C-alpha positions as CSV (number, residue, x, y, z in Angstrom):
1,X,33.1,40.0,69.2
2,X,30.7,36.6,69.1
3,X,27.8,38.7,68.3
4,X,29.5,40.7,65.6
5,X,30.4,37.2,63.9
6,X,27.0,35.8,64.2
7,X,25.5,39.0,62.8
8,X,28.3,38.8,60.0
9,X,27.5,35.1,59.2
10,X,23.6,35.7,59.2
11,X,24.1,38.6,56.9
12,X,26.3,36.7,54.4
13,X,23.9,33.4,54.6
14,X,21.4,35.8,53.4
15,X,23.5,37.1,50.5
16,X,24.3,33.8,49.1
17,X,20.6,32.6,49.3
18,X,19.7,35.8,47.4
19,X,22.4,35.2,45.0
20,X,21.3,31.8,44.3
21,X,18.9,31.1,41.5
22,X,15.4,30.5,42.9
23,X,12.9,28.4,41.1
24,X,9.6,28.9,39.1
25,X,7.1,26.1,39.0
26,X,4.7,26.0,36.0
27,X,1.1,25.9,37.2
28,X,-0.9,26.3,34.2
29,X,-0.8,26.4,30.5
30,X,-3.6,28.0,28.8
31,X,-3.9,28.6,24.9
32,X,-5.0,31.8,23.6
33,X,-5.3,33.1,20.4
34,X,-4.0,36.7,20.7
35,X,-1.3,39.1,19.1
36,X,-0.4,40.5,22.5
37,X,-1.0,39.6,26.0
38,X,-1.1,42.9,28.6
39,X,-1.5,41.5,31.7
40,X,-3.5,40.5,34.9
41,X,-5.4,42.7,37.2
42,X,-5.9,42.7,41.1
43,X,-8.9,40.5,40.4
44,X,-7.2,37.9,38.2
45,X,-8.8,39.3,35.2
46,X,-6.7,38.9,31.9
47,X,-6.2,41.3,29.2
48,X,-5.3,40.7,25.7
49,X,-5.4,42.3,22.4
50,X,-6.0,40.5,18.9
51,X,-5.8,42.3,15.3
52,X,-5.8,45.6,17.3
53,X,-8.9,45.0,19.3
54,X,-8.4,44.9,23.2
55,X,-10.1,42.3,25.1
56,X,-10.7,41.7,28.8
57,X,-11.6,38.1,29.8
58,X,-13.5,37.3,32.9
59,X,-15.1,34.0,33.9
60,X,-14.3,32.9,30.2
61,X,-16.4,35.8,28.9
62,X,-14.7,38.5,26.7
63,X,-15.7,42.4,26.6
64,X,-13.7,44.4,24.0
65,X,-12.9,47.9,23.0
66,X,-11.7,49.0,19.5
67,X,-11.2,52.2,17.6
68,X,-9.5,51.3,14.2
69,X,-8.7,54.9,13.4
70,X,-6.2,55.3,16.4
71,X,-3.8,52.7,14.7
72,X,-1.8,50.1,16.6
73,X,-2.2,49.8,20.3
74,X,1.2,50.6,21.9
75,X,0.9,49.9,25.6
76,X,-1.7,49.4,28.2
77,X,-1.7,50.3,32.0
78,X,-3.7,48.2,34.3
79,X,-2.7,49.6,37.6
80,X,-6.1,50.7,38.0
81,X,-8.8,48.2,36.8
82,X,-11.4,51.3,37.0
83,X,-9.4,53.7,34.7
84,X,-7.5,51.3,32.3
85,X,-5.1,53.4,30.2
86,X,-4.4,52.3,26.5
87,X,-1.8,54.3,24.8
88,X,-1.8,54.6,20.7
89,X,1.7,56.1,19.7
90,X,0.6,56.3,16.0
91,X,-2.3,58.7,17.0
92,X,-0.6,60.4,19.8
93,X,-3.6,59.6,21.7
94,X,-4.5,58.2,25.5
95,X,-7.8,56.4,26.0
96,X,-9.2,55.8,29.6
97,X,-11.5,52.9,30.0
98,X,-13.7,51.9,33.0
99,X,-14.0,48.4,34.2
100,X,-16.5,47.5,31.3
101,X,-14.2,48.8,28.8
102,X,-16.3,51.8,28.3
103,X,-14.4,55.1,27.1
104,X,-14.3,57.4,30.1
105,X,-11.9,60.1,28.5
106,X,-9.7,60.3,25.4
107,X,-6.5,62.8,25.1
108,X,-5.0,63.7,21.8
109,X,-1.8,65.4,22.5
110,X,-1.9,66.9,19.2
111,X,-4.9,69.1,20.2
112,X,-4.4,70.2,23.5
113,X,-2.9,73.6,24.5
114,X,0.3,72.3,25.7
115,X,0.7,70.1,22.7
116,X,3.5,67.4,22.6
117,X,4.7,64.2,21.1
118,X,4.4,61.4,23.4
119,X,6.6,58.3,23.5
120,X,5.2,56.8,26.5
121,X,2.4,57.0,28.7
122,X,1.1,55.5,32.2
123,X,-1.1,56.0,35.1
124,X,-0.4,58.0,38.2
125,X,-2.8,58.8,41.2
126,X,-5.9,60.8,41.2
127,X,-6.3,62.2,37.5
128,X,-2.7,62.4,36.4
129,X,-0.8,60.6,33.9
130,X,3.0,59.9,33.5
131,X,4.1,60.9,30.1
132,X,7.4,60.9,28.1
133,X,7.6,64.2,26.1
134,X,9.6,63.2,23.1
135,X,9.9,67.0,22.0
136,X,11.7,68.2,25.2
137,X,13.1,64.6,26.1
138,X,11.5,64.9,29.7
139,X,9.2,62.8,31.9
140,X,5.9,64.8,32.9
141,X,3.2,64.5,35.2
142,X,-0.2,65.6,33.6
143,X,-3.5,66.3,34.6
144,X,-5.4,64.9,32.0
145,X,-8.9,66.6,33.4
146,X,-7.0,70.0,33.2
147,X,-4.9,69.2,30.4
148,X,-2.0,70.7,32.3
149,X,1.7,69.7,33.2
150,X,2.0,69.4,37.1
151,X,5.8,68.6,37.5
152,X,8.4,67.5,34.8
153,X,11.9,66.0,35.1
154,X,15.1,67.8,33.7
155,X,15.9,66.9,29.8
156,X,17.3,63.3,29.6
157,X,20.4,62.9,27.4
158,X,19.5,59.0,27.1
159,X,17.3,57.1,24.6
160,X,14.4,56.0,26.5
161,X,13.4,52.4,25.6
162,X,10.0,52.0,27.9
163,X,8.3,53.3,30.8
164,X,6.4,51.6,33.8
165,X,4.6,53.4,36.6
166,X,2.7,53.2,39.8
167,X,0.8,55.8,41.6
168,X,4.0,57.4,43.1
169,X,7.0,56.8,40.9
170,X,7.8,56.3,37.4
171,X,10.8,53.9,35.9
172,X,12.3,54.6,32.8
173,X,14.2,52.1,30.7
174,X,17.3,53.1,28.8
175,X,20.3,51.1,27.3
176,X,22.4,51.1,30.5
177,X,19.8,50.7,32.9
178,X,16.8,52.0,34.8
179,X,15.7,55.5,36.1
180,X,13.5,56.2,38.8
181,X,11.3,59.3,39.3
182,X,8.9,60.7,42.0
183,X,5.7,62.7,41.3
184,X,8.0,66.0,41.6
185,X,9.8,64.9,38.6
186,X,13.0,64.2,40.6
187,X,15.5,61.6,39.8
188,X,15.5,59.5,42.9
189,X,17.6,56.3,42.0
190,X,19.4,55.0,39.1
191,X,19.8,51.2,38.4
192,X,23.0,50.4,36.4
193,X,22.3,47.1,34.6
194,X,23.1,46.2,30.7
195,X,21.1,44.3,28.4
196,X,17.8,44.7,30.0
197,X,15.5,43.2,27.6
198,X,12.2,44.4,29.4
199,X,10.8,45.0,33.0
200,X,7.8,45.2,34.8
201,X,6.5,46.6,38.1
202,X,4.1,45.1,40.7
203,X,3.5,47.7,43.5
204,X,7.2,48.8,44.4
205,X,8.8,45.6,43.1
206,X,10.5,45.4,40.1
207,X,11.2,42.3,37.6
208,X,14.0,42.6,35.0
209,X,14.3,40.3,32.2
210,X,18.0,39.7,31.1
211,X,19.1,37.1,28.4
212,X,19.3,34.0,30.7
213,X,17.6,35.1,34.0
214,X,15.1,37.1,35.6
215,X,15.9,39.6,38.6
216,X,13.2,40.6,41.4
217,X,14.4,43.8,42.9
218,X,12.7,45.1,46.0
219,X,11.4,48.6,46.6
220,X,15.1,49.9,47.4
221,X,16.5,47.9,44.4
222,X,18.7,46.2,46.8
223,X,17.4,42.9,47.3
224,X,18.1,40.8,44.2
225,X,16.5,37.4,43.9
226,X,17.5,35.4,40.6
227,X,15.4,33.2,38.7
228,X,16.5,31.1,35.7
229,X,14.3,31.7,32.8
230,X,11.8,29.1,31.7
231,X,13.2,27.5,28.2
232,X,10.5,29.3,26.0
233,X,11.0,32.4,24.1
234,X,9.1,35.6,25.2
235,X,9.1,39.2,25.5
236,X,5.8,39.8,27.2
237,X,5.3,39.0,30.9
238,X,3.6,40.1,34.0
239,X,3.9,39.4,37.6
240,X,2.3,39.8,40.9
241,X,2.9,38.5,44.7
242,X,2.2,34.8,43.8
243,X,2.8,34.5,40.1
244,X,4.5,35.1,37.0
245,X,2.6,35.1,33.6
246,X,4.3,34.6,30.2
247,X,2.7,34.9,26.9
248,X,4.6,32.9,24.4
249,X,3.5,31.2,21.0
250,X,-0.2,31.8,21.5
251,X,0.2,30.0,24.9
252,X,-0.3,31.7,28.4
253,X,2.0,30.0,31.1
254,X,1.3,30.7,34.8
255,X,4.5,30.2,37.1
256,X,4.4,30.1,40.9
257,X,7.5,31.6,42.7
258,X,9.8,29.3,44.7
259,X,12.0,31.2,46.9
260,X,14.9,29.2,48.1
261,X,15.3,31.5,51.1
262,X,11.7,30.9,52.3
């Protein structure tokens, strides 16, 4: 009985700590004149775009990629710094770049045999892409070398607002929460959370932006660590194991996580 009581108290204490807001310590403030901040790769190189030109910043040096015929750059996937994905929704096109921002491949979904209108795209493993097919309202895993669809989900009757992915899973945000799919196209988890403004993925962790707070969820979406949002307005953020990066009003803020239960 005593052992059960001790186990109950320890778990209750852990839950209380997780429910309490942890803190963010500002570590850096860097003025950068850009339109959008896309993130930081595993080697601490920063990625921005300005006037629809995509930039990589390394040791205060810039390299760039641009193709003005493609229209506005909709999204960037930095999961693999050797195969950076740029998605141009207006042109229905994905461009794959190497680490020097040289073009490796280009897929115009209008002109492949299995043509489709793509709303969102992300990197998966090997030569695979996650794409959300707007015509069929389904998530698809596509081989961009063979230009064929490997797996797909069932059609979804929800409005999909954004997509994030890693090598093995893909997450789709909708008005009532987030759906998680595996590489077979199977729905493996649902997170019910209203008024999510944006979210991001690092490995198997997820950070969700709500109106007044940020929530960090583990790979099972069970552990929730809450951070009070910094008092700046933003819609673009990125995080990794150590830091949170927020781009607001031409300034990139770097925050260090301070977990209260550490």
